[in-house]
Backbone bond lengths (Angstrom), bond angles and torsions (degrees), N, CA, C in turn:
res aa  C-N    CA-C-N  psi(-1)  N-CA   C-N-CA  omega(-1)  CA-C   N-CA-C  phi
1 M - - - 1.441 - - 1.534 108.64 -
2 V 1.296 117.48 130.74 1.454 123.35 -179.19 1.517 109.12 -99.56
3 Q 1.325 115.78 126.59 1.452 119.92 178.38 1.514 109.56 -84.73
4 K 1.294 116.69 141.68 1.460 122.02 175.54 1.520 108.30 -99.24
5 M 1.328 115.13 136.15 1.458 120.34 177.19 1.509 108.63 -113.75
6 Q 1.312 116.64 139.72 1.457 122.17 178.00 1.524 108.48 -90.62
7 T 1.310 116.78 123.63 1.461 120.41 176.91 1.510 108.79 -120.76
8 T 1.305 116.16 149.76 1.458 120.76 179.45 1.516 108.97 -110.80
9 H 1.300 115.72 126.58 1.466 122.50 178.36 1.521 107.84 -79.13
10 P 1.344 118.72 148.70 1.465 120.38 179.16 1.524 113.92 -53.55
11 S 1.318 117.53 -25.25 1.469 119.69 179.98 1.520 112.18 -77.34
12 G 1.370 116.27 -6.97 1.458 119.45 178.63 1.516 112.63 104.64
13 S 1.315 118.32 -16.66 1.458 119.79 179.51 1.521 108.75 -77.91
14 S 1.312 116.17 152.30 1.459 119.23 179.42 1.519 109.23 -108.79
15 Q 1.332 114.09 148.71 1.451 121.23 -179.85 1.515 108.32 -130.85
16 K 1.337 116.93 150.78 1.451 121.30 175.30 1.526 107.85 -105.63
17 S 1.324 115.29 139.23 1.455 119.36 178.44 1.517 109.69 -136.16
18 D 1.313 116.63 156.63 1.453 121.54 177.69 1.520 109.31 -77.84
19 A 1.335 116.77 134.27 1.461 120.80 179.15 1.523 110.24 -68.44
20 N 1.325 117.14 -28.08 1.463 120.49 -178.65 1.516 112.73 -88.40
21 H 1.314 117.66 -0.33 1.466 121.09 -179.54 1.522 108.35 -70.50
22 S 1.324 116.14 123.53 1.460 118.64 -179.71 1.517 109.62 -110.70
23 I 1.302 115.35 139.27 1.454 121.94 176.98 1.521 106.85 -95.28
24 P 1.341 118.06 125.32 1.461 118.67 -178.26 1.528 110.97 -63.35
25 Q 1.316 115.00 132.66 1.453 119.71 179.04 1.513 109.87 -81.96
26 T 1.310 115.58 139.49 1.455 119.67 177.39 1.518 111.42 -109.55
27 K 1.337 116.63 -4.08 1.459 118.82 -178.28 1.519 109.65 -142.76
28 Y 1.314 115.62 154.69 1.444 121.41 169.14 1.517 106.71 -139.12
29 S 1.311 117.07 165.88 1.462 119.96 -177.42 1.513 109.94 -103.78
30 N 1.326 115.22 141.21 1.455 119.76 175.41 1.520 108.81 -89.25
31 K 1.316 117.85 -170.92 1.458 121.80 -176.41 1.521 112.72 -62.15
32 T 1.323 117.54 -27.99 1.458 120.29 -179.14 1.521 111.88 -85.31
33 G 1.323 118.17 -4.14 1.452 121.53 179.30 1.521 113.94 89.39
34 R 1.343 118.27 -1.44 1.460 120.85 178.87 1.515 109.56 -78.40
35 S 1.304 115.98 145.65 1.459 120.57 178.07 1.520 110.11 -78.99
36 I 1.325 116.24 135.13 1.449 122.27 178.65 1.525 107.76 -123.37
37 P 1.316 118.08 125.76 1.462 119.93 -179.58 1.526 111.86 -63.72
38 L 1.326 115.96 139.90 1.461 120.43 177.83 1.520 111.87 -66.29
39 E 1.342 117.40 -19.06 1.457 120.49 178.68 1.530 111.47 -60.60
40 I 1.337 116.95 -23.91 1.459 121.16 178.51 1.527 109.67 -61.96
41 E 1.334 116.90 -43.53 1.458 120.50 179.38 1.528 111.36 -62.74
42 N 1.324 117.07 -33.59 1.461 121.73 -175.65 1.521 112.88 -101.58
43 F 1.330 118.29 10.46 1.460 121.57 -173.97 1.527 111.47 -57.11
44 D 1.325 117.58 -41.05 1.466 120.43 -178.00 1.524 112.87 -68.51
45 S 1.324 117.33 -22.35 1.466 119.57 -179.00 1.534 112.73 -94.07
46 L 1.334 117.39 -5.49 1.466 119.77 178.40 1.524 110.06 -72.89
47 P 1.335 117.98 145.04 1.467 119.40 176.01 1.526 110.97 -67.81
48 R 1.327 116.71 153.86 1.462 121.63 -179.14 1.523 111.80 -59.45
49 S 1.327 117.24 -27.27 1.469 120.97 -177.58 1.531 113.02 -85.48
50 A 1.340 117.80 -3.64 1.460 121.18 -179.61 1.529 110.22 -71.57
51 F 1.313 114.68 162.01 1.458 120.96 177.73 1.522 109.35 -118.89
52 V 1.336 116.14 145.87 1.455 121.55 174.57 1.523 108.36 -127.01
53 R 1.321 115.74 150.49 1.455 121.53 -176.77 1.525 111.46 -90.20
54 E 1.308 115.62 177.28 1.461 123.00 -173.52 1.535 114.46 -54.70
55 P 1.340 120.85 -44.47 1.465 119.15 -178.70 1.529 113.29 -58.27
56 V 1.319 116.69 -34.71 1.462 120.47 178.79 1.519 110.06 -68.34
57 V 1.336 117.18 -44.05 1.463 121.44 179.91 1.529 109.91 -64.42
58 L 1.314 117.23 -41.19 1.459 120.79 178.08 1.528 110.85 -60.36
59 A 1.326 116.66 -41.72 1.460 120.23 179.27 1.527 111.19 -69.57
60 L 1.337 117.32 -39.91 1.469 120.73 178.92 1.525 111.99 -62.08
61 L 1.330 115.73 -42.06 1.456 120.72 -176.26 1.526 112.48 -91.70
62 S 1.324 116.26 -9.44 1.458 121.97 -179.79 1.527 110.89 51.58
63 C 1.333 114.34 57.21 1.467 119.75 -178.14 1.521 109.76 -141.01
64 S 1.317 115.65 173.74 1.462 121.54 178.06 1.528 109.63 -86.47
65 K 1.336 115.55 167.28 1.460 120.13 176.70 1.524 110.84 -60.66
66 S 1.330 115.92 -41.72 1.468 119.99 -179.32 1.518 111.16 -60.84
67 S 1.327 116.29 -44.75 1.471 120.03 179.42 1.516 110.65 -63.97
68 L 1.336 116.93 -43.82 1.463 120.20 179.94 1.522 110.95 -56.28
69 W 1.325 117.12 -51.01 1.460 120.09 -176.25 1.529 111.97 -70.52
70 R 1.331 117.52 -29.80 1.467 120.25 174.35 1.531 109.47 -66.21
71 W 1.341 116.62 -41.46 1.462 121.32 178.63 1.523 111.71 -67.52
72 V 1.335 117.31 -35.96 1.469 120.60 176.42 1.526 109.12 -64.06
73 K 1.330 116.43 -45.35 1.463 121.10 -178.46 1.530 111.41 -61.43
74 S 1.335 117.14 -36.96 1.467 121.26 -179.17 1.529 112.13 -89.69
75 S 1.331 117.46 6.45 1.477 124.16 179.98 1.524 112.84 63.03
76 R 1.317 116.67 24.62 1.468 120.05 176.12 1.532 110.79 -74.22
77 V 1.327 116.77 -34.11 1.466 122.16 176.58 1.524 108.36 -120.29
78 P 1.330 117.30 159.73 1.474 119.68 179.87 1.527 111.82 -58.89
79 S 1.307 115.45 146.83 1.460 121.03 177.56 1.522 110.15 -77.52
80 P 1.327 116.91 145.93 1.458 119.88 177.00 1.523 111.08 -78.08
81 V 1.318 114.53 171.85 1.462 122.64 178.56 1.520 107.04 -115.97
82 K 1.321 117.00 136.81 1.463 120.90 174.95 1.527 108.24 -82.24
83 L 1.318 116.70 117.89 1.466 121.34 178.65 1.522 111.68 -96.66
84 G 1.310 116.52 -11.97 1.456 122.50 179.95 1.513 108.56 -172.33
85 M 1.328 116.20 -176.23 1.464 119.31 -178.33 1.519 112.50 -59.40
86 R 1.329 117.23 -38.82 1.461 121.23 -176.73 1.526 112.24 -121.96
87 T 1.315 116.81 22.48 1.456 120.41 -177.60 1.521 110.62 -125.83
88 T 1.321 115.46 117.36 1.454 122.41 178.33 1.521 107.51 -122.96
89 A 1.330 117.12 136.25 1.460 120.60 -178.26 1.520 110.14 -147.97
90 W 1.312 114.92 159.90 1.467 122.00 178.26 1.520 108.83 -108.95
91 Q 1.326 115.98 144.38 1.451 120.61 178.28 1.523 108.81 -80.13
92 V 1.319 116.09 132.04 1.460 122.67 -176.02 1.530 111.23 -58.08
93 G 1.325 117.65 -42.64 1.466 120.81 -178.80 1.515 112.54 -59.75
94 E 1.334 117.08 -41.65 1.467 120.69 179.19 1.522 110.93 -67.40
95 L 1.340 116.62 -39.02 1.459 119.70 178.08 1.524 111.53 -66.26
96 R 1.324 117.04 -41.28 1.471 119.85 178.19 1.519 111.27 -60.94
97 T 1.332 116.43 -45.26 1.466 120.65 178.96 1.523 109.91 -60.47
98 Y 1.325 116.97 -44.84 1.464 121.06 179.22 1.530 110.67 -60.37
99 L 1.348 116.89 -46.85 1.461 120.51 -178.81 1.522 111.88 -65.31
100 E 1.337 117.29 -37.50 1.469 120.39 176.84 1.521 110.80 -64.20
101 N 1.328 116.62 -44.81 1.468 120.77 178.42 1.525 110.92 -65.51
102 L 1.307 117.03 -36.87 1.452 121.42 178.32 1.526 110.01 -63.99
103 G 1.328 116.17 -42.73 1.467 120.82 177.63 1.512 111.95 -65.34
104 T 1.328 117.07 -39.21 1.463 121.77 179.82 1.523 110.47 -66.03
105 S 1.336 116.60 -44.58 1.461 118.98 -178.46 1.523 110.75 -70.40
106 A 1.338 117.77 -33.40 1.464 120.11 177.98 1.519 110.10 -67.53
107 A 1.341 116.94 -40.08 1.463 120.26 178.07 1.517 109.98 -66.63
108 G 1.321 117.51 -38.08 1.459 121.30 177.55 1.516 111.99 -64.06
109 N 1.334 116.24 -37.88 1.462 120.06 178.12 1.516 111.57 -67.18
110 L 1.326 117.41 -33.20 1.455 121.25 179.47 1.536 111.44 -70.19
111 T 1.333 116.41 -33.15 1.465 119.91 -178.62 1.520 111.92 -92.74
112 G 1.311 117.13 -1.44 1.456 120.73 178.14 1.507 113.83 89.64
113 E 1.345 117.99 4.19 1.462 120.77 179.55 1.526 109.17 -83.98
114 Q 1.310 116.12 153.32 1.461 121.09 177.24 1.521 109.25 -87.58
115 G 1.351 117.72 137.68 1.467 121.99 176.92 1.509 110.55 -73.29
116 K 1.327 116.16 156.80 1.470 121.37 -178.98 1.490 111.50 -77.69
């Protein structure tokens, strides 16, 4: 049996909703209390053609917004794509390639080899 709950909208109208209706969570908090997008956990399973938004890129690169945009401007990281007037996202395939190359060059630096 599903219970109905009465909710009041700020405009004064009332709406009925299911008590068992769950809204999918897109974030959880880590030990420091910062929100981390769940897309990070599923990043490896996303198709190369998928897009991810800024919070995911910030978590992947472990950097601030200022650093991210400075790196985009200097072409250190892949440029985002405008999907709409207020929507900017990065393509998963480009981010994976960047992260793989970053890992390769970091490993090369540890062994004394020069990156390509």
